[in-house]
N, C-alpha and C positions, 0 to 999 in steps of 0.2 A: 504494500500500500504506500510505497514511496511516492509522495505527492508534491506538486508544486505548492508554494505558499510563501508567506512573507519572510520566512527564514531560509528559503532555499538559495543555495549557491554551491560552488564547486567543491568547497572544503567539507571534510567529514564533520558531523556533529560531535562525535567522540572518536578519539584515536589513542590507543594504548600500545606501548612497545616495551616489553619486558617488565611490566608493572609488578612490583614485588612488595610484600609487607611481611616483616618478621616481628615476632614477639619473643625476645630472648632467643632461645635455640629453636623455637617453633616457627616454621614458615607457613603462614596462613594463606597467602596468595603468592604463587610461585611463577614469576616471569611470564605473565599472560600478555598476549598481544592480540588485538582485534580492532576493527573499524566499524563504526555505526554511521550509516548515511543519514542525511537530513530527511526528516519526514518518515523515517523508518520506525516500525514497531519491532524492537529487538528484545527477545526473551533470553534471560540469563538464568539458566536452569541449574539445579544441583540439590543434593540432599542437604539436610541441616548439617552445618559444620563444613560444607565444601569450600567456603570462602566467599560466598556471594555478598554478604553484608559488608565484610571487610573491603571488598573491591568497590562497592557502591559508595562507601564512606570515603575512600580515597578519591573517587571521581567527583564527589560533591564538595571536596575541600574540607571535610571534617577530620580526616586522618592523613598524615603525611606518609608518602611511600618510603620504603627502605631503599628501593632501587628502581630503575626503569623510568620511563617518561610517559606522560599522558597529556592530551589536550582536550578540553571540553568547551564547546562553543567558541573555538579559536583562542582559548586562554589556557595557559600552562598551569597544571595542578600544583606546581611547586611555588610559583610566585604570584599567581593571579587569582587567588582564592576569592577575594572580594568581588572581582569581576565575574567569576563563575557563579557565585551565589546570586548575583543580580540577573543572571541569564537563565537560571533553572528554577524549577519547582521540585520539591522533594516531599514525598509521602513516606514517612519512616514507618518501619514495622513496629517500633516501640513508642513513638510519640508523634501524633499528628494533630490532635485537638486538645483544647483545655476542657475537660469533661465537667468541671465545676463552673463553667461559664455557659451562658445561653447561646443558642445557635447564632442569633444575630450578633452577639458580642464577639464570638469567634470570627465571624466574617469581618467585622470592623477591625479587630485586633490584627489579623493576618494581612488585611489590606493595608493597614498603617505600617506594619513591619516591612511590607514589600514596597513602601514608598508611594502608594497610590493616593491621589488627592481625594478629599472627602466626597466630592461630587461623583467621582468615578467609582468609589467604593459603594455609594448608595445605588448607582445605576447597575453596576455589575452584581452587587449583592441582591438586588431585587430580581434580576434575571436568574441568578443562581437559585434562589428560593423557589421561583416559579418553575424552573426547569426540573428541579428535584421533587416538586410537589410538597415542599416543606413550609409553605407560607403559613399554614395553621400552627406550625411548631416553632416559629421564629423566636418566640420568647420562652421556649422550653429549655431546660438544662440539657446539654449534650448527653450527659450520662443517662438521661431518661428516654432517649430515642433508641429504636432498635439498632443492632449492630450493623446491619446492611446499610441503613441510612447514614450511620456515622461514617462508614467507609466511603460512601458516595460524597458526603460532605467534605471529608478530608481530601479526597481527590479534587473536588471543586475549589477549595480554598488554595490548594497547591497550584492550581491552574488560574487563579484569580488575576494574576498580573500578566497573563498570556506569555509565559516563558518560551524560550527557544526549545528547551529540553525538559521533559518530565522524568524524574527518577521515582520509580514506584517499587518499594521493597515489600514483597509479599502482600500486595494490596487486598487480595481476596481471601486471606486466611480466616477461617472460622465461619464463613457465610455459606449459605446453601447454593446449589448449582444454578437455580433460576436467578438469584441475586448476582452470582458471579457472571452470568451471561449478560445481565443488564449493565454491570460494571464495565465489561469489555466493549459494550456499545459506546460508552462514554470515552473509552480509550480510542476507539476508531474515529469518533468525531474529532477528537483533538488532533489525531494524526492527519486526518483529511484537511485540517486547517493549516498543516505545515509543521506542526509540533513533532519533534522526535520523542519517542517514548522508549525508555529503557526500563524493563520490568523484570524483577526477580520473582521466581515462583517455583514451587515444588509440585504443582498440579500439572501433570503431563498433558492432560487434555487442552490446557491453555496454550501449550506450545503450538498447537495447530492454528491458533489465532494470530501468530506472529509472522512477520515477513521473513525473519531469520532468527535462529536460536543458537546458543552455545550451551554445552553441557560441561559443568565443572565437577571435578572429582579430586579430592586431596589438594585443593588449591591450584590445580592446573586445568586448562581448557582441554577436554578430551575430544570434543567434536564441535564443528561449527558449520552452518549452512542453512538453507531453507529446510523446512520439515520434509518436503518431498525429496530433496537431494539426499538428506541423511537417511531416510527410509530406503532409498534405492542403493546408496553406497554401502550400507551395512546389511542389506537384505532382510529388513525387518518389516513387520506389518504396521507397527505403530511406534511413536516416539516413546511411549511407556516401555515397550520391549527394549528399545535401544538404551533407555535410561537404566533399566535394570542390568543391562550388560556392562555399561560403562561406569556408572556411579557406585561408589562404595560407601558403606555406612560410616558415620563419624566415630572417632575414637571415644571411649567413655569419658575421658577427661582431657582438657587442654585443647579441644578442637576449636576451629575458627569460629564456630557458632557460639561457643562460650566466650571467646575473646571479643567477638564482635559486640556483644552486649555489655562487656565489662571494661574493656580498654578505655581509659579516660573517664569511666563512670557514666552515669545516666546522661543522656543527651540534653544539652542546654538548648532550648528552642531558639534562644538568641544567637546561637552559633550555627544554627542550621542554615542551609542555602536560602538566600534571600532574607536571612534573619530568623526563619522559623520553618515550620512544616516538616 
């Protein structure tokens, strides 16, 4: 679904070369290289502990690489983290919304963090609530609305400032298949508008929704291509079958999944891309 749009040009949206992250003697992400084109929906697949979240935190400027290079929205992940955060939206697996604030308050807060004028926040916030069918719940606490609606709201506020790239870390975790399908329709609409979407998931059926995918195991990229290319190359009937062949379970202790959530402590929303999300 690589589409023309306001952000389209010849350079890649994301490009990594030998990107590595170590925690002491443990290598969570091991010299990965890949390129994501503008307007592409790129699926970053792997089991828990494969290194997905560590990689996404490096690409969003939240974690410094130990080695290698990467550029995101034409900015270097080493020296241009502020510029990266202005160019992207990030829906974190662990922190996306303030659940003790009301729906409307979250929209205003994130709009302000992203630097949007009050008028724009009101206009886009109104459209957001209407599109999600949440106008009746605008003054409800986020904690009180169903999980599926919270996930959709988190996606919408991450996209409120119309970023070049959206990073989504396990965005459909814990929701039912029908809600997951509706969430992917939102992803498609963003991509059709020219936004690049980089999404991590362990749901193999979601791989079929992506333009291209990579499969990570033990911190390395084991396979990369379109779902059809990979099925044909490996002679499998489904991406789920391929995943079972390539991906290995996480170690019991010290895996990247553990480190992803603990290195540096809980995420500070003020340090997240664009200031939050």
